[in-house]
C-alpha positions as CSV (number, residue, x, y, z in Angstrom):
1,M,0.0,0.0,0.0
2,R,1.3,3.4,-0.9
3,A,1.6,6.1,1.8
4,T,-0.7,8.6,0.1
5,E,-3.3,5.9,-0.5
6,A,-3.1,4.9,3.2
7,L,-3.5,8.5,4.3
8,T,-6.4,9.2,2.0
9,R,-8.2,6.1,3.0
10,L,-7.4,5.9,6.7
11,V,-7.2,9.4,8.2
12,R,-10.6,10.7,9.1
13,D,-11.8,14.3,9.6
14,V,-13.4,15.3,12.9
15,P,-15.0,18.7,12.6
16,D,-15.0,21.2,15.5
17,F,-12.3,19.4,17.5
18,P,-10.7,20.4,19.9
19,E,-12.8,23.6,19.4
20,P,-15.3,25.0,17.0
21,G,-13.8,25.8,13.6
22,I,-10.9,23.3,13.8
23,L,-11.0,20.3,11.4
24,F,-9.0,17.6,13.3
25,K,-7.2,14.9,11.3
26,D,-7.7,11.7,13.3
27,I,-4.9,9.2,12.6
28,S,-6.3,6.4,14.8
29,P,-7.6,4.3,11.9
30,L,-4.2,4.7,10.2
31,L,-2.4,3.4,13.3
32,A,-4.7,0.5,13.6
33,D,-3.9,-0.7,10.0
34,P,-0.4,-2.3,10.0
35,D,0.1,-2.1,6.3
36,G,-0.9,1.6,6.2
37,F,1.2,2.4,9.2
38,A,4.2,0.6,7.7
39,A,3.8,2.5,4.4
40,V,3.8,5.9,6.0
41,V,6.7,5.1,8.3
42,E,8.8,3.9,5.3
43,A,7.8,7.0,3.3
44,L,8.8,9.3,6.1
45,A,12.1,7.5,6.6
46,A,12.9,8.1,3.0
47,A,13.3,11.8,3.9
48,G,16.3,10.8,6.1
49,R,18.1,8.7,3.5
50,G,20.7,9.8,0.9
51,A,20.6,9.1,-2.8
52,D,22.3,5.8,-2.1
53,G,19.6,4.7,0.4
54,A,21.9,5.0,3.4
55,P,20.9,7.1,6.4
56,A,21.8,10.8,5.9
57,V,20.9,11.8,9.5
58,D,22.3,11.1,12.9
59,K,19.0,11.5,14.9
60,V,15.3,11.7,14.4
61,V,13.4,14.2,16.5
62,G,9.7,13.8,17.2
63,M,7.4,16.4,18.7
64,E,4.9,15.6,21.5
65,A,2.6,13.9,21.2
66,R,1.6,12.5,17.8
67,G,5.0,13.1,16.4
68,F,6.4,10.5,18.8
69,I,4.2,7.8,17.1
70,F,5.9,8.3,13.8
71,A,9.4,9.6,14.7
72,A,10.4,6.6,16.8
73,P,9.7,3.9,14.1
74,V,11.3,6.2,11.5
75,A,14.4,6.3,13.6
76,L,14.4,2.5,13.9
77,A,13.9,2.2,10.1
78,L,17.0,4.5,9.6
79,G,19.0,2.8,12.3
80,V,19.6,6.1,14.2
81,G,18.5,7.4,17.6
82,F,15.2,9.0,18.5
83,V,15.0,12.3,20.5
84,P,11.7,13.4,22.0
85,I,10.7,17.1,22.0
86,R,8.4,17.4,25.0
87,K,5.9,19.9,26.5
88,A,7.2,22.0,29.4
89,G,8.0,20.2,32.6
90,K,8.1,16.7,31.2
91,L,11.8,16.1,31.0
92,P,13.9,15.3,34.1
93,A,17.3,16.8,33.2
94,A,18.5,20.2,32.1
95,T,16.6,21.5,29.1
96,H,16.6,24.1,26.4
97,R,13.1,25.6,26.0
98,V,11.2,27.6,23.4
99,S,7.8,29.3,23.6
100,Y,5.7,29.4,20.4
101,D,2.2,30.0,19.1
102,L,-0.2,27.2,18.0
103,E,-3.1,27.3,15.6
104,Y,-5.4,27.7,18.7
105,G,-3.2,28.8,21.6
106,A,0.4,29.0,22.9
107,A,2.8,26.5,24.3
108,V,6.4,25.7,25.4
109,L,8.6,22.9,24.1
110,E,11.7,21.5,25.6
111,V,14.6,19.1,24.8
112,H,17.3,17.8,27.1
113,Q,20.4,19.9,26.6
114,D,22.5,16.7,26.0
115,A,20.0,15.0,23.7
116,L,21.8,16.1,20.5
117,A,25.5,16.4,19.9
118,P,27.0,19.5,18.2
119,G,27.1,18.7,14.5
120,D,24.4,16.1,14.6
121,R,22.3,16.1,11.4
122,V,18.6,15.8,12.4
123,L,15.4,14.9,10.7
124,L,12.3,16.3,12.3
125,V,9.1,14.2,12.1
126,D,5.6,15.1,13.0
127,D,2.0,14.2,11.9
128,V,0.7,17.6,10.6
129,L,2.3,20.9,9.5
130,A,-0.3,23.6,10.1
131,T,0.8,27.1,11.2
132,G,4.4,26.0,11.6
133,G,4.8,27.1,15.2
134,T,5.8,23.7,16.5
135,A,8.1,23.1,13.6
136,R,9.9,26.5,14.0
137,A,10.2,25.9,17.8
138,T,11.7,22.5,17.2
139,V,14.2,23.8,14.6
140,D,15.2,26.4,17.3
141,L,15.7,23.7,19.9
142,V,17.8,21.6,17.6
143,A,20.0,24.6,16.9
144,A,20.2,25.3,20.7
145,C,21.9,21.9,21.1
146,G,24.4,22.8,18.3
147,A,22.9,20.3,15.9
148,E,21.5,21.0,12.4
149,A,18.0,20.3,11.2
150,V,18.4,18.9,7.7
151,G,14.8,18.0,6.9
152,F,11.2,18.0,8.1
153,A,8.9,15.1,7.3
154,V,5.1,15.1,8.0
155,L,2.1,12.9,7.1
156,M,0.1,15.9,6.1
157,E,0.6,19.6,5.3
158,L,-2.4,21.8,5.7
159,G,-1.7,23.9,2.6
160,F,-4.2,26.6,3.4
161,L,-2.1,27.5,6.5
162,P,1.3,29.3,6.4
163,G,3.4,26.5,8.0
164,R,5.8,26.0,5.1
165,A,6.9,29.6,5.4
166,E,8.0,29.1,9.0
167,L,10.5,26.4,7.8
168,G,12.5,28.8,5.6
169,S,14.8,26.8,3.4
170,L,14.5,23.6,5.4
171,P,13.5,20.8,3.0
172,L,9.9,19.6,3.7
173,T,8.6,16.1,2.8
174,A,4.8,16.1,3.1
175,L,3.2,12.7,2.2
176,L,-0.1,14.5,1.6
177,T,-1.1,18.2,1.2
178,V,-4.7,19.0,2.1
């Protein structure tokens, strides 16, 4: 099964969640389908491979919470480490932190200061690119560790929102644009 086919068939729209006017993309049916889930993980992992098929990154970063679901198996597929980007107050050691705006609010993200080594090449993975606030904050956290974000891979890009602009020149792999 191809990744775009899996996304089209298995991601359902939930209107007015978590608040009126928001169209939530529910990935639960995709996660319950092993063929669909495997197809999207492999397609996302392709963003972290070089032309020869070998890993071109040292780490994969996933953003809380739905990004974890995809970033961890992408890291395994690439044979590299996974680094979680967490909401404020969830990590036990010293952290870097960044405040940012969401589509419907504001938040703070953190990463352990020692989670990435200076010079690490990092692939960022999340489920949806919307306004780009989470993505921009994550790029900033990667840089705070002295590492380099070299790509951003998502299941879906909401093309009607300005998320892509927040990435600047960072390459974006979106399996589906809606």
